[in-house]
KOLDRENPA-669543 format. One line per 10 residues: number of its first residue (from 0); their letters; for each residue x, y, z of C-alpha. Coordinates in nm, 2 decimals, padded with zeros to 4 digits. Each point is the difference from the previous one (the first is absolute). Last residue first. Example, Ala and Ser with C-alpha at 12.3 -4.5 7.8 and 13.67 -1.06 7.14 Angstrom:
BEGIN
1> sa> 01.37,-00.11,00.71 ~ -00.14,-00.34,00.07
***
This chain:
BEGIN
458> xxxxxxxxxx> -02.86,01.78,-00.81 ~ 00.37,00.01,00.08 ~ 00.21,00.00,-00.32 ~ 00.09,00.37,00.01 ~ 00.14,-00.03,00.36 ~ 00.21,-00.31,-00.09 ~ 00.20,00.04,00.33 ~ 00.37,00.02,-00.11 ~ -00.01,00.09,-00.37 ~ -00.34,00.17,00.01
448> xxxxxxxxxx> 00.12,00.21,00.29 ~ 00.29,00.11,-00.21 ~ -00.24,00.12,-00.27 ~ -00.24,00.16,00.24 ~ 00.28,00.18,00.19 ~ 00.15,00.13,-00.32 ~ -00.34,00.12,-00.13 ~ -00.06,00.18,00.33 ~ 00.34,00.16,-00.01 ~ -00.05,00.11,-00.36
438> xxxxxxxxxx> -00.34,00.15,00.08 ~ 00.13,00.18,00.31 ~ 00.30,00.13,-00.21 ~ -00.23,00.13,-00.27 ~ -00.22,00.18,00.25 ~ 00.30,00.16,00.16 ~ 00.15,00.11,-00.33 ~ -00.33,00.15,-00.11 ~ -00.01,00.20,00.33 ~ 00.35,00.13,-00.06
428> xxxxxxxxxx> -00.07,00.07,-00.37 ~ -00.31,00.21,00.10 ~ 00.21,00.19,00.26 ~ 00.27,00.07,-00.26 ~ -00.26,00.15,-00.23 ~ -00.09,-00.16,-00.33 ~ 00.15,00.19,-00.30 ~ -00.23,00.17,-00.25 ~ 00.09,00.03,-00.36 ~ -00.29,-00.22,-00.09
418> xxxxxxxxxx> 00.18,-00.25,-00.23 ~ 00.35,00.01,00.15 ~ -00.15,00.00,00.36 ~ -00.22,-00.30,-00.08 ~ 00.31,-00.17,-00.14 ~ 00.19,00.07,00.32 ~ -00.28,-00.13,00.22 ~ -00.01,-00.32,-00.20 ~ 00.37,-00.05,00.00 ~ 00.02,00.04,00.38
408> xxxxxxxxxx> -00.27,-00.26,00.03 ~ 00.17,-00.23,-00.25 ~ 00.32,00.02,00.20 ~ -00.18,-00.15,00.30 ~ -00.08,00.20,00.31 ~ -00.34,00.10,-00.15 ~ -00.14,-00.28,-00.22 ~ -00.02,00.05,-00.38 ~ 00.16,-00.34,-00.07 ~ 00.34,00.05,-00.17
398> xxxxxxxxxx> 00.18,-00.16,00.29 ~ -00.19,-00.32,-00.03 ~ 00.09,-00.04,-00.37 ~ 00.37,00.07,00.05 ~ 00.02,-00.23,00.30 ~ -00.18,-00.27,-00.18 ~ 00.23,00.03,-00.30 ~ 00.31,-00.01,00.23 ~ -00.15,-00.30,00.18 ~ -00.02,-00.18,-00.34
388> xxxxxxxxxx> 00.37,00.08,-00.07 ~ 00.10,-00.13,00.35 ~ -00.20,-00.32,-00.05 ~ 00.18,-00.07,-00.33 ~ 00.33,00.10,00.15 ~ -00.03,-00.24,00.28 ~ -00.13,-00.29,-00.22 ~ 00.30,00.04,-00.23 ~ 00.24,00.03,00.30 ~ -00.12,-00.32,00.17
378> xxxxxxxxxx> 00.12,-00.01,00.36 ~ -00.09,-00.34,00.14 ~ -00.31,-00.20,00.11 ~ -00.22,00.29,00.12 ~ -00.08,00.16,-00.33 ~ -00.15,00.35,00.02 ~ -00.38,00.05,-00.01 ~ -00.02,-00.07,00.38 ~ 00.18,00.33,00.07 ~ -00.28,00.20,-00.16
368> xxxxxxxxxx> -00.27,-00.19,00.20 ~ 00.19,00.07,00.33 ~ 00.05,00.36,-00.10 ~ -00.36,00.08,-00.06 ~ -00.27,-00.19,-00.18 ~ -00.34,00.10,-00.16 ~ -00.18,-00.33,-00.08 ~ -00.32,00.10,00.17 ~ -00.02,00.29,-00.24 ~ -00.07,-00.25,-00.27
358> xxxxxxxxxx> -00.34,-00.07,00.13 ~ -00.13,00.03,-00.36 ~ -00.32,00.17,00.09 ~ 00.19,00.28,00.19 ~ 00.14,00.13,-00.33 ~ 00.31,00.21,00.08 ~ 00.21,-00.31,00.04 ~ -00.10,-00.12,-00.34 ~ 00.11,00.33,-00.15 ~ 00.34,-00.06,00.16
348> xxxxxxxxxx> 00.02,-00.34,-00.16 ~ -00.06,00.15,-00.34 ~ 00.26,00.27,00.07 ~ 00.25,-00.27,00.10 ~ -00.05,-00.19,-00.32 ~ 00.05,00.32,-00.21 ~ 00.32,00.08,00.20 ~ 00.14,-00.35,-00.05 ~ -00.07,00.02,-00.38 ~ 00.16,00.35,-00.02
338> xxxxxxxxxx> 00.31,-00.12,00.19 ~ 00.03,-00.29,-00.25 ~ -00.03,00.22,-00.30 ~ 00.26,00.25,00.14 ~ 00.24,-00.29,00.07 ~ -00.05,-00.13,-00.36 ~ 00.08,00.35,-00.13 ~ 00.32,-00.01,00.21 ~ 00.11,-00.36,-00.05 ~ 00.05,00.05,-00.38
328> xxxxxxxxxx> 00.30,00.23,00.08 ~ 00.18,-00.25,00.22 ~ -00.09,-00.30,-00.22 ~ -00.30,-00.21,00.11 ~ -00.04,-00.37,00.03 ~ -00.33,-00.18,-00.06 ~ -00.11,-00.34,00.10 ~ -00.35,-00.14,-00.07 ~ -00.09,-00.32,00.18 ~ -00.13,-00.30,-00.19
318> xxxxxxxxxx> -00.13,-00.22,00.28 ~ 00.12,-00.31,00.19 ~ 00.35,00.05,-00.12 ~ 00.11,-00.17,00.33 ~ 00.24,00.29,00.07 ~ -00.26,00.26,-00.08 ~ -00.26,-00.18,00.23 ~ 00.26,00.00,00.27 ~ 00.06,00.37,-00.03 ~ -00.38,00.05,00.02
308> xxxxxxxxxx> 00.01,-00.19,00.33 ~ -00.08,-00.37,00.05 ~ -00.10,-00.11,00.34 ~ 00.05,-00.38,-00.02 ~ -00.33,-00.17,00.08 ~ -00.03,-00.15,00.35 ~ -00.03,-00.37,00.06 ~ -00.23,-00.24,00.19 ~ -00.20,-00.18,-00.27 ~ -00.33,00.17,00.08
298> xxxxxxxxxx> -00.37,-00.06,-00.07 ~ -00.12,-00.02,00.36 ~ -00.04,-00.38,-00.02 ~ 00.36,-00.02,-00.09 ~ 00.12,-00.06,-00.36 ~ 00.19,-00.32,-00.08 ~ 00.31,00.03,-00.23 ~ 00.16,-00.21,-00.27 ~ 00.29,00.17,-00.18 ~ 00.07,00.02,-00.37
288> xxxxxxxxxx> 00.33,00.12,-00.14 ~ 00.13,00.26,-00.24 ~ 00.37,00.11,-00.02 ~ 00.11,00.36,-00.03 ~ 00.13,00.01,00.36 ~ -00.33,-00.13,00.13 ~ -00.32,00.02,-00.21 ~ -00.30,-00.17,00.17 ~ -00.31,-00.18,-00.14 ~ -00.21,-00.07,00.30
278> xxxxxxxxxx> -00.22,-00.30,00.02 ~ -00.30,00.00,00.23 ~ -00.13,-00.18,00.30 ~ -00.33,00.10,00.16 ~ -00.09,00.14,00.35 ~ -00.09,00.34,-00.16 ~ 00.05,-00.02,-00.37 ~ -00.18,00.32,-00.12 ~ 00.20,00.21,00.24 ~ 00.32,-00.13,-00.16
268> xxxxxxxxxx> -00.13,00.11,-00.33 ~ -00.08,00.36,00.12 ~ 00.34,00.05,00.15 ~ 00.17,-00.13,-00.31 ~ -00.19,00.24,-00.22 ~ 00.05,00.30,00.22 ~ 00.38,-00.07,00.02 ~ 00.04,-00.01,-00.37 ~ 00.10,-00.23,-00.29 ~ -00.20,-00.32,00.04
258> xxxxxxxxxx> -00.06,-00.25,-00.27 ~ -00.27,-00.27,00.06 ~ 00.05,-00.37,-00.01 ~ 00.06,-00.05,00.37 ~ 00.12,00.34,00.12 ~ 00.25,00.18,-00.22 ~ 00.30,00.22,-00.03 ~ 00.10,00.05,00.36 ~ 00.34,00.16,00.04 ~ 00.22,-00.13,00.28
248> xxxxxxxxxx> 00.17,00.29,00.17 ~ 00.04,-00.17,00.34 ~ -00.08,-00.37,-00.02 ~ -00.31,-00.23,-00.05 ~ 00.07,-00.36,00.09 ~ -00.35,-00.13,00.05 ~ 00.06,-00.04,00.37 ~ 00.10,00.37,00.03 ~ -00.30,00.11,-00.20 ~ -00.23,-00.21,00.22
238> xxxxxxxxxx> 00.15,00.17,00.30 ~ 00.24,-00.16,00.25 ~ 00.21,00.32,00.00 ~ -00.14,00.30,-00.19 ~ 00.14,00.09,-00.34 ~ 00.12,00.35,-00.04 ~ -00.03,00.15,-00.35 ~ -00.14,-00.19,-00.30 ~ -00.03,00.18,-00.33 ~ -00.34,00.03,-00.17
228> xxxxxxxxxx> 00.06,00.27,-00.25 ~ -00.16,00.33,00.11 ~ -00.30,00.17,-00.18 ~ 00.08,00.37,-00.01 ~ -00.15,00.18,00.30 ~ -00.34,00.13,00.11 ~ -00.15,00.20,00.28 ~ 00.32,00.12,00.17 ~ -00.05,00.09,00.36 ~ 00.31,00.18,00.15
218> xxxxxxxxxx> -00.21,00.28,00.16 ~ -00.19,-00.24,00.23 ~ -00.34,-00.17,00.01 ~ -00.18,00.32,00.11 ~ 00.19,00.20,-00.26 ~ -00.11,-00.24,-00.28 ~ -00.36,00.02,00.10 ~ 00.02,00.38,00.00 ~ 00.17,00.00,-00.34 ~ -00.29,-00.21,-00.14
208> xxxxxxxxxx> -00.25,00.27,00.12 ~ -00.14,00.10,-00.35 ~ -00.07,-00.37,-00.08 ~ 00.16,-00.13,-00.31 ~ -00.24,-00.13,-00.27 ~ 00.09,-00.30,-00.21 ~ -00.03,00.00,-00.38 ~ 00.00,-00.31,-00.22 ~ 00.19,-00.14,-00.30 ~ -00.03,-00.36,-00.11
198> xxxxxxxxxx> 00.27,-00.25,-00.08 ~ -00.03,-00.19,00.33 ~ 00.04,00.32,00.19 ~ 00.12,00.33,-00.15 ~ -00.02,00.30,00.22 ~ -00.11,00.36,00.00 ~ 00.03,00.16,00.34 ~ -00.21,00.29,00.14 ~ 00.01,00.31,00.22 ~ 00.37,00.03,00.04
188> xxxxxxxxxx> 00.24,00.16,00.25 ~ 00.07,-00.32,00.20 ~ 00.01,-00.21,-00.32 ~ 00.24,00.24,-00.17 ~ 00.23,-00.01,00.30 ~ 00.01,-00.38,-00.02 ~ 00.06,00.00,-00.38 ~ 00.28,00.25,-00.04 ~ 00.28,-00.24,00.06 ~ -00.17,-00.25,-00.23
178> xxxxxxxxxx> 00.08,00.22,-00.30 ~ -00.22,00.13,-00.28 ~ -00.33,00.04,00.17 ~ -00.26,00.04,-00.28 ~ -00.26,00.28,00.06 ~ -00.37,-00.09,00.04 ~ 00.00,00.11,00.36 ~ 00.25,-00.28,00.06 ~ 00.08,-00.21,-00.31 ~ 00.07,-00.35,-00.14
168> xxxxxxxxxx> 00.05,-00.19,00.32 ~ 00.03,-00.37,-00.09 ~ -00.16,-00.22,00.26 ~ 00.20,-00.31,00.09 ~ -00.08,00.01,00.37 ~ -00.33,00.16,00.06 ~ -00.12,00.36,00.03 ~ -00.36,00.08,00.11 ~ 00.08,00.31,00.21 ~ -00.05,-00.21,00.31
158> xxxxxxxxxx> 00.27,-00.24,-00.13 ~ 00.23,00.30,-00.02 ~ -00.07,00.09,00.36 ~ 00.09,-00.36,00.10 ~ 00.36,00.08,-00.09 ~ 00.26,-00.16,-00.23 ~ -00.20,-00.07,-00.31 ~ 00.23,-00.14,-00.27 ~ 00.00,00.17,-00.34 ~ -00.05,-00.11,-00.36
148> xxxxxxxxxx> 00.14,-00.29,-00.20 ~ 00.16,00.22,-00.26 ~ 00.15,00.23,00.27 ~ 00.25,00.14,-00.26 ~ -00.26,00.24,-00.13 ~ 00.00,00.17,00.34 ~ 00.36,00.11,-00.07 ~ 00.25,-00.08,00.29 ~ 00.24,00.29,00.02 ~ 00.37,00.04,00.05
138> xxxxxxxxxx> 00.16,00.35,-00.03 ~ 00.36,00.10,00.00 ~ 00.22,-00.04,00.31 ~ 00.24,00.29,-00.02 ~ -00.15,00.23,-00.28 ~ -00.36,-00.08,00.11 ~ 00.09,00.08,00.37 ~ 00.19,00.31,-00.11 ~ -00.31,00.13,-00.19 ~ -00.23,-00.08,00.29
128> xxxxxxxxxx> 00.23,00.19,00.23 ~ 00.03,00.30,-00.24 ~ -00.37,00.04,-00.06 ~ -00.08,-00.03,00.37 ~ 00.27,00.26,00.08 ~ -00.15,00.24,-00.26 ~ -00.34,-00.03,00.17 ~ 00.15,00.04,00.35 ~ 00.21,00.30,-00.11 ~ -00.31,00.17,-00.15
118> xxxxxxxxxx> -00.20,-00.06,00.32 ~ 00.27,00.17,00.21 ~ 00.04,00.29,-00.24 ~ -00.38,00.08,-00.02 ~ 00.02,00.24,00.30 ~ 00.32,00.18,-00.11 ~ -00.14,00.05,-00.36 ~ -00.32,00.14,00.14 ~ 00.19,00.24,00.23 ~ 00.19,00.12,-00.30
108> xxxxxxxxxx> -00.32,00.06,-00.20 ~ -00.16,00.18,00.29 ~ 00.28,00.26,00.02 ~ 00.22,-00.03,00.31 ~ -00.04,00.20,00.32 ~ -00.20,-00.28,00.17 ~ 00.29,-00.24,-00.04 ~ 00.24,00.23,00.19 ~ 00.33,00.13,-00.12 ~ -00.13,00.35,-00.08
98> xxxxxxxxxx> -00.14,00.04,00.36 ~ -00.37,00.02,00.08 ~ -00.08,00.22,00.30 ~ 00.00,-00.20,00.33 ~ -00.31,-00.18,00.13 ~ 00.07,-00.29,-00.24 ~ 00.32,-00.08,00.19 ~ -00.18,-00.02,00.33 ~ -00.27,-00.24,-00.15 ~ 00.25,-00.28,-00.07
88> xxxxxxxxxx> -00.27,-00.27,-00.06 ~ 00.28,-00.26,-00.07 ~ -00.24,-00.20,-00.22 ~ 00.01,00.28,-00.26 ~ -00.09,00.37,-00.05 ~ 00.31,00.12,-00.19 ~ 00.21,00.30,00.09 ~ 00.33,-00.18,00.03 ~ 00.00,-00.35,-00.16 ~ 00.00,-00.29,00.24
78> xxxxxxxxxx> 00.08,-00.32,-00.20 ~ -00.17,-00.31,00.12 ~ 00.01,-00.37,00.07 ~ -00.22,-00.31,00.03 ~ -00.15,-00.20,00.28 ~ 00.33,-00.14,00.14 ~ 00.00,00.18,00.34 ~ 00.36,00.04,00.12 ~ 00.10,00.29,-00.22 ~ 00.30,00.02,-00.23
68> xxxxxxxxxx> 00.16,00.34,-00.07 ~ 00.11,00.27,-00.23 ~ -00.02,00.35,00.15 ~ 00.00,00.26,-00.28 ~ 00.13,00.36,00.00 ~ 00.36,-00.10,-00.08 ~ 00.06,-00.35,00.10 ~ -00.16,-00.09,00.34 ~ 00.04,-00.36,00.12 ~ -00.26,-00.23,00.15
58> xxxxxxxxxx> -00.02,-00.36,00.11 ~ -00.24,-00.22,00.21 ~ -00.21,00.31,00.05 ~ -00.20,00.12,00.31 ~ -00.33,00.13,00.13 ~ -00.21,-00.08,-00.32 ~ 00.25,-00.10,-00.28 ~ -00.18,-00.14,-00.30 ~ 00.16,-00.23,-00.25 ~ 00.27,00.11,-00.25
48> xxxxxxxxxx> 00.04,00.37,00.06 ~ 00.10,00.31,-00.19 ~ -00.04,00.31,00.21 ~ 00.02,00.38,-00.04 ~ -00.03,00.03,-00.37 ~ 00.04,00.37,-00.09 ~ -00.16,00.07,-00.34 ~ 00.23,00.11,-00.28 ~ -00.21,-00.12,-00.29 ~ 00.25,-00.27,-00.07
38> xxxxxxxxxx> 00.02,-00.08,00.37 ~ -00.38,-00.07,00.00 ~ 00.03,-00.18,-00.33 ~ 00.25,-00.25,00.15 ~ -00.16,-00.04,00.34 ~ -00.35,-00.10,-00.12 ~ 00.13,-00.29,-00.22 ~ 00.26,-00.07,00.27 ~ -00.30,-00.08,00.22 ~ -00.12,-00.27,-00.24
28> xxxxxxxxxx> 00.36,-00.13,-00.04 ~ 00.05,-00.04,00.38 ~ -00.35,-00.14,00.05 ~ 00.03,-00.26,-00.28 ~ 00.34,-00.13,00.10 ~ -00.10,-00.01,00.37 ~ -00.33,-00.18,-00.09 ~ 00.19,-00.28,-00.18 ~ 00.26,-00.03,00.28 ~ -00.26,-00.01,00.27
18> xxxxxxxxxx> -00.21,-00.25,-00.19 ~ 00.29,-00.23,-00.08 ~ 00.11,00.00,00.37 ~ -00.36,-00.08,00.11 ~ -00.02,-00.29,-00.24 ~ 00.33,-00.14,00.12 ~ -00.09,00.05,00.37 ~ -00.32,-00.19,-00.05 ~ 00.18,-00.29,-00.16 ~ 00.25,00.00,00.28
8> xxxxxxxxx> -00.28,00.01,00.25 ~ -00.16,-00.30,-00.17 ~ 00.33,-00.19,00.00 ~ 00.05,00.07,00.37 ~ -00.35,-00.11,00.09 ~ 00.05,-00.33,-00.18 ~ 00.33,-00.06,00.17 ~ -00.16,00.07,00.34 ~ -00.28,-00.25,-00.08
***
């Protein structure tokens, strides 16, 4: 038990470490996006901080007019620009006459550029990271057309939708899904599925609250998967499988006189022979043999299937994967395309959260949920950078929301000023900042409460 706990804590530590590094990169570069144009337009930047520093800092050093530091509260970061109404709520400074080096003294168009600088850097960063991922590792995709024998249902929710093992999914919302990696998200966001079953097309409706059902079962629920070849994993001692002579990584090719290719087929056929004997056609080290086995009264043989990953399916040539490598220059437009696809997908998910009928708001997650996205079985740089690029897109989108205390709120007020010629008073901006901070704090508490206590999932 002690060893198990140690391994679990090690996995948690690995995920937390990846999250902190990822957010640190994003926060520093986001704030640099504000810092650079502020200095360019000769604003005085008083602080540049990674993480927040209430009461004390882990590190700080003053260089010129700016104090650079690291706070102890890892909830973000900030730059404090002189003469700007921000989270510091420095009212004393605002009581003084405006100075030439202050944010409030600058023309509206300069203030606008300063405020959109962070979002701009996050967008460019996502483009760049995706481009470098494609340049370094290329792109491997499983086309839906390669699933010639259809999909495997991996969750009871998919059965409730009316899906069955072997269904060929032709379209979601009447639009073809090109790659399998896009399928599960498409199902969660869709209204209907077009399938082919036994040579005939039919349409299945998706309930509006499917996401809510998925959230209540767990965020890692996948409704369908490619059909998996029937490889034997662990064989239990004294089981019918052990007695029959089945071994680790044996591949089952047939039962009695029927061919078998996939896990779902083998599982169903074993269930049909409860308490009976059957003949298993087995491939072992490129040689075929036949084994005699007796099925238990419960419909089992006493083994686990080998948990094949996408990488395993590639090695086995189980499907025709598409591989594409990118030159350095070709990777940049491809990175822009991929970032655009991720942004569009996130916007669709965000719309679902705003619709109470979907129940998607129950899936809002905080830092625990964010950390759980990272691999826990070793440091995978490709996965790390993919997740970081996606977080960068999310950070850009969320910061552009027209909420006071976010960049989008400041941008909105500045645009109104540029259109009307009237600038909001400092008092109005102070109150707006307080309202925005309360909203953001409430959202943060709710999201992290969802992680730990499942607040949104309680009925």
